[in-house]
Structure formats: structure tokens, C-alpha cells
TILO-203388 format. One record per residue (C-alpha): residue number from 1; residue in three letters; x, y, z. Coordinates in steps of 0.25 Angstrom, whole numbers, plus 5000, padded with zeros to 4 digits. Layout:
% TILO-203388
<k NUM r ALA c1 X c2 Y c3 Z> .
...
***
This chain:
% TILO-203388
<k 1 r MET c1 5000 c2 5000 c3 5000> .
<k 2 r ASP c1 5012 c2 5009 c3 5003> .
<k 3 r SER c1 5015 c2 5011 c3 4988> .
<k 4 r LEU c1 5000 c2 5015 c3 4985> .
<k 5 r VAL c1 5001 c2 5025 c3 4997> .
<k 6 r GLN c1 5013 c2 5031 c3 4991> .
<k 7 r LYS c1 5008 c2 5032 c3 4977> .
<k 8 r LEU c1 4995 c2 5039 c3 4982> .
<k 9 r GLY c1 5003 c2 5048 c3 4991> .
<k 10 r LYS c1 5012 c2 5052 c3 4980> .
<k 11 r ALA c1 5001 c2 5056 c3 4971> .
<k 12 r VAL c1 4994 c2 5064 c3 4981> .
<k 13 r LYS c1 5006 c2 5071 c3 4986> .
<k 14 r GLN c1 5010 c2 5075 c3 4971> .
<k 15 r VAL c1 4996 c2 5082 c3 4970> .
<k 16 r ALA c1 4997 c2 5089 c3 4983> .
<k 17 r ARG c1 5011 c2 5094 c3 4979> .
<k 18 r SER c1 5005 c2 5099 c3 4966> .
<k 19 r ARG c1 5000 c2 5113 c3 4968> .
<k 20 r GLY c1 4993 c2 5112 c3 4955> .
<k 21 r SER c1 4983 c2 5102 c3 4960> .
<k 22 r ASN c1 4969 c2 5106 c3 4958> .
<k 23 r TRP c1 4964 c2 5100 c3 4971> .
<k 24 r TRP c1 4975 c2 5098 c3 4981> .
<k 25 r TYR c1 4977 c2 5110 c3 4990> .
<k 26 r THR c1 4972 c2 5119 c3 4980> .
<k 27 r PRO c1 4971 c2 5134 c3 4982> .
<k 28 r HIS c1 4956 c2 5132 c3 4986> .
<k 29 r MET c1 4961 c2 5121 c3 4996> .
<k 30 r ALA c1 4971 c2 5131 c3 5001> .
<k 31 r ALA c1 4961 c2 5142 c3 5003> .
<k 32 r ALA c1 4952 c2 5132 c3 5010> .
<k 33 r SER c1 4963 c2 5129 c3 5020> .
<k 34 r ARG c1 4966 c2 5143 c3 5023> .
<k 35 r ALA c1 4951 c2 5146 c3 5025> .
<k 36 r ILE c1 4950 c2 5134 c3 5035> .
<k 37 r ALA c1 4962 c2 5139 c3 5042> .
<k 38 r ASP c1 4956 c2 5153 c3 5044> .
<k 39 r ARG c1 4943 c2 5147 c3 5049> .
<k 40 r ILE c1 4948 c2 5137 c3 5059> .
<k 41 r PRO c1 4951 c2 5147 c3 5070> .
<k 42 r LEU c1 4937 c2 5153 c3 5068> .
<k 43 r VAL c1 4929 c2 5140 c3 5070> .
<k 44 r ASN c1 4925 c2 5132 c3 5083> .
<k 45 r PHE c1 4929 c2 5118 c3 5078> .
<k 46 r VAL c1 4937 c2 5112 c3 5067> .
<k 47 r ILE c1 4932 c2 5099 c3 5062> .
<k 48 r GLU c1 4943 c2 5092 c3 5055> .
<k 49 r VAL c1 4936 c2 5081 c3 5046> .
<k 50 r ARG c1 4945 c2 5069 c3 5043> .
<k 51 r ASP c1 4942 c2 5056 c3 5035> .
<k 52 r ALA c1 4940 c2 5045 c3 5045> .
<k 53 r ARG c1 4947 c2 5036 c3 5035> .
<k 54 r ILE c1 4960 c2 5044 c3 5036> .
<k 55 r PRO c1 4960 c2 5051 c3 5050> .
<k 56 r LEU c1 4974 c2 5056 c3 5048> .
<k 57 r SER c1 4976 c2 5058 c3 5033> .
<k 58 r SER c1 4963 c2 5067 c3 5033> .
<k 59 r GLU c1 4969 c2 5076 c3 5043> .
<k 60 r CYS c1 4967 c2 5091 c3 5040> .
<k 61 r GLU c1 4981 c2 5096 c3 5041> .
<k 62 r GLN c1 4977 c2 5110 c3 5041> .
<k 63 r LEU c1 4973 c2 5109 c3 5055> .
<k 64 r ARG c1 4987 c2 5106 c3 5060> .
<k 65 r ASN c1 4989 c2 5121 c3 5059> .
<k 66 r PHE c1 4980 c2 5124 c3 5070> .
<k 67 r PRO c1 4982 c2 5122 c3 5085> .
<k 68 r PRO c1 4978 c2 5110 c3 5093> .
<k 69 r SER c1 4967 c2 5119 c3 5100> .
<k 70 r LEU c1 4959 c2 5119 c3 5087> .
<k 71 r ARG c1 4945 c2 5114 c3 5090> .
<k 72 r ARG c1 4946 c2 5102 c3 5080> .
<k 73 r ILE c1 4937 c2 5090 c3 5079> .
<k 74 r ILE c1 4942 c2 5079 c3 5070> .
<k 75 r VAL c1 4931 c2 5072 c3 5062> .
<k 76 r LEU c1 4933 c2 5059 c3 5055> .
<k 77 r ASN c1 4923 c2 5059 c3 5044> .
<k 78 r LYS c1 4919 c2 5047 c3 5036> .
<k 79 r THR c1 4920 c2 5037 c3 5047> .
<k 80 r ASP c1 4911 c2 5028 c3 5039> .
<k 81 r LEU c1 4922 c2 5025 c3 5030> .
<k 82 r ALA c1 4933 c2 5023 c3 5040> .
<k 83 r ASN c1 4937 c2 5011 c3 5048> .
<k 84 r ARG c1 4928 c2 5011 c3 5061> .
<k 85 r SER c1 4938 c2 5005 c3 5071> .
<k 86 r GLN c1 4949 c2 5014 c3 5066> .
<k 87 r MET c1 4940 c2 5026 c3 5066> .
<k 88 r GLU c1 4938 c2 5024 c3 5081> .
<k 89 r GLU c1 4953 c2 5024 c3 5083> .
<k 90 r TRP c1 4955 c2 5037 c3 5075> .
<k 91 r MET c1 4944 c2 5044 c3 5083> .
<k 92 r ARG c1 4950 c2 5040 c3 5096> .
<k 93 r PHE c1 4964 c2 5045 c3 5091> .
<k 94 r PHE c1 4958 c2 5059 c3 5087> .
<k 95 r GLU c1 4950 c2 5061 c3 5099> .
<k 96 r GLU c1 4963 c2 5058 c3 5107> .
<k 97 r LYS c1 4971 c2 5068 c3 5099> .
<k 98 r LYS c1 4961 c2 5079 c3 5097> .
<k 99 r GLY c1 4949 c2 5077 c3 5106> .
<k 100 r MET c1 4938 c2 5079 c3 5095> .
<k 101 r ALA c1 4936 c2 5069 c3 5084> .
<k 102 r PHE c1 4923 c2 5063 c3 5078> .
<k 103 r GLY c1 4920 c2 5052 c3 5067> .
<k 104 r VAL c1 4909 c2 5055 c3 5058> .
<k 105 r ASN c1 4902 c2 5050 c3 5045> .
<k 106 r SER c1 4896 c2 5062 c3 5038> .
<k 107 r HIS c1 4885 c2 5054 c3 5032> .
<k 108 r ASN c1 4880 c2 5048 c3 5045> .
<k 109 r LYS c1 4870 c2 5058 c3 5051> .
<k 110 r GLU c1 4870 c2 5052 c3 5065> .
<k 111 r ASN c1 4885 c2 5053 c3 5065> .
<k 112 r ILE c1 4884 c2 5067 c3 5060> .
<k 113 r LYS c1 4874 c2 5070 c3 5072> .
<k 114 r GLU c1 4884 c2 5064 c3 5082> .
<k 115 r PHE c1 4895 c2 5073 c3 5076> .
<k 116 r LEU c1 4886 c2 5085 c3 5077> .
<k 117 r ASN c1 4883 c2 5082 c3 5091> .
<k 118 r PHE c1 4898 c2 5081 c3 5094> .
<k 119 r LEU c1 4901 c2 5094 c3 5087> .
<k 120 r GLN c1 4890 c2 5101 c3 5095> .
<k 121 r ALA c1 4896 c2 5095 c3 5108> .
<k 122 r ARG c1 4910 c2 5101 c3 5104> .
<k 123 r VAL c1 4903 c2 5115 c3 5102> .
<k 124 r ARG c1 4896 c2 5114 c3 5115> .
<k 125 r GLU c1 4909 c2 5112 c3 5122> .
<k 126 r LEU c1 4915 c2 5124 c3 5114> .
<k 127 r LYS c1 4903 c2 5133 c3 5119> .
<k 128 r LYS c1 4906 c2 5130 c3 5133> .
<k 129 r LEU c1 4920 c2 5136 c3 5131> .
<k 130 r ASP c1 4916 c2 5147 c3 5122> .
<k 131 r SER c1 4902 c2 5152 c3 5121> .
<k 132 r SER c1 4905 c2 5164 c3 5113> .
<k 133 r GLY c1 4901 c2 5159 c3 5099> .
<k 134 r HIS c1 4887 c2 5155 c3 5095> .
<k 135 r THR c1 4891 c2 5148 c3 5082> .
<k 136 r ILE c1 4901 c2 5137 c3 5081> .
<k 137 r THR c1 4909 c2 5134 c3 5069> .
<k 138 r LEU c1 4915 c2 5121 c3 5065> .
<k 139 r MET c1 4924 c2 5119 c3 5053> .
<k 140 r LEU c1 4926 c2 5106 c3 5045> .
<k 141 r VAL c1 4940 c2 5104 c3 5040> .
<k 142 r GLY c1 4948 c2 5093 c3 5033> .
<k 143 r ILE c1 4954 c2 5087 c3 5020> .
<k 144 r PRO c1 4945 c2 5085 c3 5008> .
<k 145 r ASN c1 4934 c2 5074 c3 5008> .
<k 146 r VAL c1 4934 c2 5071 c3 5022> .
<k 147 r GLY c1 4919 c2 5074 c3 5022> .
<k 148 r LYS c1 4919 c2 5088 c3 5028> .
<k 149 r SER c1 4907 c2 5093 c3 5019> .
<k 150 r ALA c1 4899 c2 5080 c3 5022> .
<k 151 r LEU c1 4901 c2 5082 c3 5037> .
<k 152 r ALA c1 4897 c2 5097 c3 5036> .
<k 153 r ASN c1 4884 c2 5093 c3 5028> .
<k 154 r ALA c1 4881 c2 5082 c3 5038> .
<k 155 r LEU c1 4883 c2 5091 c3 5050> .
<k 156 r HIS c1 4875 c2 5103 c3 5044> .
<k 157 r GLN c1 4863 c2 5093 c3 5040> .
<k 158 r VAL c1 4863 c2 5086 c3 5054> .
<k 159 r GLY c1 4865 c2 5099 c3 5061> .
<k 160 r ARG c1 4854 c2 5107 c3 5054> .
<k 161 r ILE c1 4844 c2 5095 c3 5056> .
<k 162 r SER c1 4848 c2 5094 c3 5071> .
<k 163 r ALA c1 4845 c2 5109 c3 5073> .
<k 164 r ALA c1 4832 c2 5108 c3 5065> .
<k 165 r GLU c1 4837 c2 5120 c3 5057> .
<k 166 r LYS c1 4830 c2 5123 c3 5044> .
<k 167 r GLY c1 4836 c2 5128 c3 5031> .
<k 168 r LYS c1 4844 c2 5122 c3 5019> .
<k 169 r LEU c1 4856 c2 5113 c3 5022> .
<k 170 r LYS c1 4869 c2 5117 c3 5017> .
<k 171 r HIS c1 4878 c2 5106 c3 5010> .
<k 172 r ALA c1 4893 c2 5106 c3 5008> .
<k 173 r VAL c1 4898 c2 5099 c3 4995> .
<k 174 r ILE c1 4901 c2 5085 c3 4997> .
<k 175 r SER c1 4910 c2 5077 c3 4987> .
<k 176 r PRO c1 4918 c2 5064 c3 4987> .
<k 177 r TYR c1 4929 c2 5072 c3 4981> .
<k 178 r PRO c1 4939 c2 5080 c3 4989> .
<k 179 r GLY c1 4939 c2 5096 c3 4989> .
<k 180 r GLU c1 4924 c2 5099 c3 4985> .
<k 181 r THR c1 4922 c2 5108 c3 4997> .
<k 182 r LYS c1 4927 c2 5122 c3 4993> .
<k 183 r ASN c1 4922 c2 5131 c3 5003> .
<k 184 r ILE c1 4920 c2 5133 c3 5018> .
<k 185 r THR c1 4905 c2 5131 c3 5021> .
<k 186 r SER c1 4897 c2 5133 c3 5034> .
<k 187 r PHE c1 4886 c2 5123 c3 5039> .
<k 188 r LYS c1 4878 c2 5125 c3 5052> .
<k 189 r ILE c1 4877 c2 5112 c3 5059> .
<k 190 r ALA c1 4871 c2 5115 c3 5073> .
<k 191 r SER c1 4863 c2 5126 c3 5080> .
<k 192 r HIS c1 4864 c2 5131 c3 5095> .
<k 193 r PRO c1 4875 c2 5134 c3 5094> .
<k 194 r ASN c1 4876 c2 5136 c3 5079> .
<k 195 r ILE c1 4887 c2 5127 c3 5073> .
<k 196 r PHE c1 4893 c2 5128 c3 5059> .
<k 197 r VAL c1 4902 c2 5119 c3 5052> .
<k 198 r LEU c1 4912 c2 5124 c3 5041> .
<k 199 r ASP c1 4914 c2 5114 c3 5029> .
<k 200 r THR c1 4928 c2 5117 c3 5023> .
<k 201 r PRO c1 4935 c2 5112 c3 5011> .
<k 202 r GLY c1 4945 c2 5100 c3 5012> .
<k 203 r VAL c1 4959 c2 5104 c3 5013> .
<k 204 r LEU c1 4971 c2 5095 c3 5010> .
<k 205 r PRO c1 4985 c2 5099 c3 5015> .
<k 206 r PRO c1 4994 c2 5105 c3 5005> .
<k 207 r GLU c1 5002 c2 5092 c3 5005> .
<k 208 r VAL c1 5001 c2 5078 c3 5010> .
<k 209 r THR c1 5014 c2 5070 c3 5012> .
<k 210 r ASP c1 5009 c2 5056 c3 5018> .
<k 211 r ASP c1 5006 c2 5046 c3 5007> .
<k 212 r ARG c1 4996 c2 5038 c3 5015> .
<k 213 r VAL c1 4989 c2 5051 c3 5019> .
<k 214 r CYS c1 4988 c2 5055 c3 5004> .
<k 215 r SER c1 4983 c2 5041 c3 5001> .
<k 216 r ASN c1 4972 c2 5041 c3 5011> .
<k 217 r LEU c1 4968 c2 5055 c3 5007> .
<k 218 r ALA c1 4966 c2 5050 c3 4993> .
<k 219 r LEU c1 4959 c2 5037 c3 4996> .
<k 220 r THR c1 4949 c2 5044 c3 5005> .
<k 221 r GLY c1 4946 c2 5054 c3 4994> .
<k 222 r ALA c1 4952 c2 5067 c3 5001> .
<k 223 r ILE c1 4961 c2 5068 c3 4988> .
<k 224 r ARG c1 4955 c2 5066 c3 4974> .
<k 225 r ASP c1 4957 c2 5053 c3 4968> .
<k 226 r CYS c1 4963 c2 5058 c3 4956> .
<k 227 r VAL c1 4976 c2 5062 c3 4963> .
<k 228 r VAL c1 4980 c2 5048 c3 4965> .
<k 229 r GLY c1 4971 c2 5040 c3 4957> .
<k 230 r GLU c1 4959 c2 5031 c3 4960> .
<k 231 r ILE c1 4966 c2 5018 c3 4956> .
<k 232 r GLU c1 4977 c2 5021 c3 4966> .
<k 233 r LEU c1 4967 c2 5025 c3 4977> .
<k 234 r ALA c1 4959 c2 5012 c3 4975> .
<k 235 r GLN c1 4972 c2 5004 c3 4976> .
<k 236 r TYR c1 4975 c2 5011 c3 4989> .
<k 237 r PHE c1 4961 c2 5008 c3 4994> .
<k 238 r LEU c1 4963 c2 4993 c3 4990> .
<k 239 r SER c1 4976 c2 4992 c3 4997> .
<k 240 r ILE c1 4970 c2 4997 c3 5010> .
<k 241 r LEU c1 4958 c2 4988 c3 5009> .
<k 242 r SER c1 4967 c2 4976 c3 5005> .
<k 243 r LEU c1 4976 c2 4978 c3 5018> .
<k 244 r SER c1 4964 c2 4981 c3 5027> .
<k 245 r ASP c1 4954 c2 4971 c3 5034> .
<k 246 r GLU c1 4942 c2 4979 c3 5028> .
<k 247 r TYR c1 4940 c2 4969 c3 5016> .
<k 248 r LYS c1 4939 c2 4957 c3 5025> .
<k 249 r LYS c1 4925 c2 4962 c3 5029> .
<k 250 r TRP c1 4921 c2 4959 c3 5015> .
<k 251 r GLY c1 4924 c2 4944 c3 5017> .
<k 252 r LYS c1 4909 c2 4941 c3 5021> .
<k 253 r LEU c1 4905 c2 4947 c3 5007> .
<k 254 r VAL c1 4912 c2 4935 c3 5001> .
<k 255 r VAL c1 4906 c2 4925 c3 5010> .
<k 256 r VAL c1 4892 c2 4931 c3 5008> .
<k 257 r GLU c1 4894 c2 4931 c3 4993> .
<k 258 r ASN c1 4899 c2 4916 c3 4993> .
<k 259 r GLY c1 4887 c2 4912 c3 5002> .
<k 260 r ARG c1 4877 c2 4919 c3 4993> .
<k 261 r ALA c1 4883 c2 4913 c3 4980> .
<k 262 r SER c1 4882 c2 4899 c3 4986> .
<k 263 r ILE c1 4867 c2 4901 c3 4990> .
<k 264 r ASN c1 4863 c2 4909 c3 4978> .
<k 265 r GLN c1 4870 c2 4901 c3 4968> .
<k 266 r GLY c1 4861 c2 4901 c3 4955> .
<k 267 r ALA c1 4851 c2 4910 c3 4962> .
<k 268 r SER c1 4853 c2 4921 c3 4952> .
<k 269 r ILE c1 4846 c2 4913 c3 4942> .
<k 270 r LEU c1 4833 c2 4913 c3 4951> .
<k 271 r ALA c1 4835 c2 4927 c3 4956> .
<k 272 r SER c1 4821 c2 4934 c3 4957> .
<k 273 r SER c1 4818 c2 4946 c3 4948> .
<k 274 r GLU c1 4818 c2 4955 c3 4960> .
<k 275 r SER c1 4833 c2 4951 c3 4963> .
<k 276 r GLY c1 4836 c2 4953 c3 4948> .
<k 277 r LYS c1 4830 c2 4968 c3 4949> .
<k 278 r ARG c1 4839 c2 4970 c3 4961> .
<k 279 r GLN c1 4851 c2 4965 c3 4954> .
<k 280 r ASP c1 4848 c2 4974 c3 4942> .
<k 281 r ARG c1 4849 c2 4986 c3 4951> .
<k 282 r GLN c1 4864 c2 4983 c3 4954> .
<k 283 r TYR c1 4874 c2 4990 c3 4946> .
<k 284 r PRO c1 4887 c2 4983 c3 4945> .
<k 285 r THR c1 4895 c2 4995 c3 4941> .
<k 286 r ASP c1 4890 c2 5003 c3 4953> .
<k 287 r HIS c1 4901 c2 5000 c3 4963> .
<k 288 r THR c1 4893 c2 5006 c3 4975> .
<k 289 r GLN c1 4882 c2 4996 c3 4975> .
<k 290 r ASP c1 4883 c2 4986 c3 4987> .
<k 291 r PHE c1 4884 c2 4974 c3 4979> .
<k 292 r ILE c1 4896 c2 4980 c3 4971> .
<k 293 r VAL c1 4903 c2 4985 c3 4984> .
<k 294 r ASN c1 4901 c2 4971 c3 4990> .
<k 295 r ASN c1 4907 c2 4965 c3 4978> .
<k 296 r VAL c1 4919 c2 4974 c3 4979> .
<k 297 r ARG c1 4921 c2 4970 c3 4994> .
<k 298 r ARG c1 4920 c2 4956 c3 4991> .
<k 299 r ALA c1 4930 c2 4956 c3 4979> .
<k 300 r LEU c1 4940 c2 4964 c3 4987> .
<k 301 r PHE c1 4939 c2 4955 c3 4999> .
<k 302 r GLU c1 4941 c2 4943 c3 4990> .
<k 303 r ALA c1 4953 c2 4950 c3 4982> .
<k 304 r ILE c1 4960 c2 4953 c3 4995> .
<k 305 r SER c1 4957 c2 4940 c3 5003> .
<k 306 r SER c1 4962 c2 4931 c3 4991> .
<k 307 r PHE c1 4974 c2 4940 c3 4988> .
<k 308 r ALA c1 4987 c2 4931 c3 4990> .
<k 309 r GLY c1 4997 c2 4942 c3 4992> .
<k 310 r ASN c1 5001 c2 4951 c3 5004> .
<k 311 r ALA c1 4993 c2 4964 c3 5003> .
<k 312 r GLU c1 5003 c2 4970 c3 5012> .
<k 313 r ASN c1 5013 c2 4969 c3 5001> .
<k 314 r GLU c1 5013 c2 4980 c3 4991> .
<k 315 r GLU c1 5014 c2 4972 c3 4978> .
<k 316 r ASP c1 5004 c2 4962 c3 4983> .
<k 317 r LEU c1 4994 c2 4973 c3 4987> .
<k 318 r ALA c1 4995 c2 4979 c3 4973> .
<k 319 r ARG c1 4992 c2 4965 c3 4967> .
<k 320 r LEU c1 4980 c2 4964 c3 4977> .
<k 321 r ILE c1 4975 c2 4978 c3 4973> .
<k 322 r GLU c1 4976 c2 4974 c3 4958> .
<k 323 r VAL c1 4967 c2 4962 c3 4961> .
<k 324 r GLU c1 4957 c2 4971 c3 4969> .
<k 325 r PHE c1 4956 c2 4980 c3 4957> .
<k 326 r LYS c1 4953 c2 4969 c3 4947> .
<k 327 r VAL c1 4943 c2 4963 c3 4957> .
<k 328 r LEU c1 4936 c2 4977 c3 4958> .
<k 329 r HIS c1 4936 c2 4979 c3 4943> .
<k 330 r ARG c1 4927 c2 4966 c3 4942> .
<k 331 r VAL c1 4918 c2 4970 c3 4954> .
<k 332 r PHE c1 4915 c2 4984 c3 4949> .
<k 333 r HIS c1 4911 c2 4977 c3 4935> .
<k 334 r LEU c1 4921 c2 4985 c3 4927> .
<k 335 r PRO c1 4924 c2 4982 c3 4912> .
<k 336 r LYS c1 4932 c2 4969 c3 4910> .
<k 337 r GLU c1 4941 c2 4977 c3 4901> .
<k 338 r PHE c1 4951 c2 4980 c3 4912> .
<k 339 r ASP c1 4957 c2 4994 c3 4909> .
<k 340 r HIS c1 4966 c2 4996 c3 4921> .
<k 341 r ASP c1 4965 c2 5011 c3 4922> .
<k 342 r GLU c1 4950 c2 5013 c3 4919> .
<k 343 r ASN c1 4944 c2 5001 c3 4927> .
<k 344 r TYR c1 4954 c2 5002 c3 4939> .
<k 345 r GLY c1 4950 c2 5017 c3 4940> .
<k 346 r ILE c1 4935 c2 5013 c3 4940> .
<k 347 r VAL c1 4938 c2 5002 c3 4951> .
<k 348 r ALA c1 4946 c2 5012 c3 4959> .
<k 349 r THR c1 4935 c2 5023 c3 4958> .
<k 350 r LYS c1 4924 c2 5013 c3 4963> .
<k 351 r LEU c1 4933 c2 5007 c3 4974> .
<k 352 r LEU c1 4937 c2 5020 c3 4980> .
<k 353 r ASN c1 4922 c2 5024 c3 4980> .
<k 354 r LEU c1 4919 c2 5012 c3 4988> .
<k 355 r TYR c1 4930 c2 5014 c3 4998> .
<k 356 r ARG c1 4927 c2 5029 c3 5000> .
<k 357 r THR c1 4912 c2 5026 c3 5002> .
<k 358 r GLY c1 4915 c2 5015 c3 5013> .
<k 359 r ARG c1 4910 c2 5003 c3 5004> .
<k 360 r LEU c1 4924 c2 4996 c3 5005> .
<k 361 r GLY c1 4926 c2 4997 c3 5020> .
<k 362 r HIS c1 4931 c2 5007 c3 5031> .
<k 363 r TYR c1 4945 c2 5011 c3 5031> .
<k 364 r THR c1 4954 c2 5021 c3 5039> .
<k 365 r LEU c1 4966 c2 5023 c3 5031> .
<k 366 r ASP c1 4974 c2 5031 c3 5041> .
<k 367 r PRO c1 4981 c2 5020 c3 5050> .
<k 368 r PHE c1 4979 c2 5023 c3 5065> .
<k 369 r PRO c1 4992 c2 5029 c3 5071> .
<k 370 r LYS c1 4999 c2 5018 c3 5079> .
<k 371 r ASN c1 5004 c2 5029 c3 5089> .
<k 372 r ALA c1 4991 c2 5037 c3 5088> .
<k 373 r TRP c1 4990 c2 5038 c3 5103> .
<k 374 r CYS c1 5004 c2 5044 c3 5105> .
<k 375 r SER c1 5006 c2 5052 c3 5093> .
<k 376 r SER c1 5005 c2 5067 c3 5092> .
<k 377 r SER c1 4993 c2 5075 c3 5088> .
<k 378 r GLU c1 5001 c2 5078 c3 5075> .
<k 379 r MET c1 4994 c2 5065 c3 5069> .
<k 380 r ILE c1 4981 c2 5073 c3 5068> .
***
């Protein structure tokens, strides 16, 4: 896997160092960074939104320039996509280091209510110390595509409903692509006292030096896929999957399928018209359908389980990934005329979509620091 990480890291760093890039630390991003820096001393809380899959790699480095006294809440968003047990460890780690942390899934209304209650409790604590202001302002900051706008929308919607306020809801632009938020926008999320949250553009540091950080940012979508290439990103994901235990959970799919095959042998000839209609509604080229996703899981489980080589070895891992690509080419029902670039590109696009939407398991890409409990606060 190291060679893949180095390859991805090199591609990202080349773009970062090219001041001609049309999206990496552009003049717009630099201006956003200055605007955020100007507002930080004026707000009551800074909510640093990170991706729960990469709790360290998604750090907003700009906040390192501010003193420890900054009232900061670290929010790990997209918890539904991260490894649950590792997520709990990371939460303990951040709480130990900084005191205020929260894990959230922006698409889960109950989770958003819990987070809003958490924020209101912090506001009440602040009011006990300083009751001079009637309006509280929170500012969301973070790198691109960690879900700041989705979180702002969710808090705004839940907060307005909870306060029984009328009027048209505002909506921040949400996109699966990084860098879509262009301006700082204010959303009211609570009353008595009034609490507003500022949604800000995602800002990357001017330069990233660590290859694994670059790779993780690219795989999770904080960096546009075109920088390193979808095929290379898919290879990186397959290397992570092949070296993890996540695929082992799919073994039951093979057992169920074999059992169904033995019981229902020849049943397709006697299938009812109703079953036939249900089958007609399945589209083999739509990789998001449940039966295709299960086929993908089953095929990857069989490919990894039956592999005779050592996946820890770089050359063997490369051979396994090649096998997995060929298997997925068949599962995704792509043309038999195998054009490496075109069909591998289609396989990569579909595979990355399934990974990024949580259909192929839950992964935390940043390893938990072995010396986490004795390391300095510089780690975060």
C-alpha cells in the first residue's frame, strides 16, 4: 500500500505547489481564509468540523494560529461512514485533549437535535460567565467537503421547528464536490437566546507534506478526484479493504446465496408473474441497487478470501487489486470488450461512489496514535 500512498501524495503535492491550480488554495480560498480569521475573534464559539473517517487528516490547520483559549468545539461529522468502535476512541481522545467534542451525522434528525441541545447547554454555560450579549454566534470552519453546509442546514431546520418559528427556511448549497460554498452565510438555529451559525467556505492549507494525509483527503472527497485519478483512488480503497476485516462481514452473503441456490434450483422456470415483474424493475447497470451492492460485496469477499498470495506484500497486493477490478467489471455488467482505461474508469467511479456512501462498510482511515494519551496537543 505504501507505493500507492506515495503515488497519490506526490500527485496532490504537485498540484498544491502549482499556484496555477484552479481550485487548490485559489485567490478565493485565500480570501475566505482571511475572512474567517477576521471573524474568529468576534464569534462566541468556533465549531471545527472534521470528517469522522479522517479525524486527524481533516484538521483545519488555520486554527493552529489561534491561542488555546479559543472556545473551540471539534465536531466529527459523517459518523455513519466511520468505524464505530474507533469513533468512540477518537471521541475520548479529543475530549481528553480539548474538552469539547461531538460526533454527528448531519442526515440524522435525532442526532442533530442532540447536537443542538449540546450547543445550547454550552451557550447557557457561557451566559453564566458573561450575560452582556443577547445574541450568540457560532462559526463552522473546516476543510472542503466535511459537511459544514449540510450541518448548517440541519441545525437551521431543526432549530426553527423547535422554536416554532415561521418563515421561509434558508438553504446552504450542498454538493458532493469540494469547494462549492463560496460565501459566509448566517443561519438562525435557536431563540431565547438567539443563536446564529455561520457557514464558511472550506479552506485547505497552502501545502500538505504528508503522503498519507494527501491520500486520505483525496479518498474521502476533500480533494477533487481529477487531481490523482479515480482509478488510483479506487486502487487505494481496495488496498484498504483487502487489508481490513471489513470484507469478512460479507461472508454470510455467500452462505445465504449458496443456500438459496440449492433450495431454489430450477425455481426460475416456475417463477410467478409477480416475481417476474419485480425482476423487471431491476436495472443491472445501476450499481446503487441493493442486489448489485450485495453482488459487489459477495464478489470482493470471494476474491480476497480465495487469494493465495500475501496481501501485506506490495506485489501480491497489486495482483489482488487487479483481480478485484476484473471481478467488479463483471459484477457491474460492463461490456465484455475490455478496454483498460474506459472500463477501469467506470469500475472506479462506481466503486468510489459505493465507498463514499457507506455501502461497502465503515472505515476510519487515520490510525489511532499509539502514544495518544501521552502525546502533545500539537497532534490536533
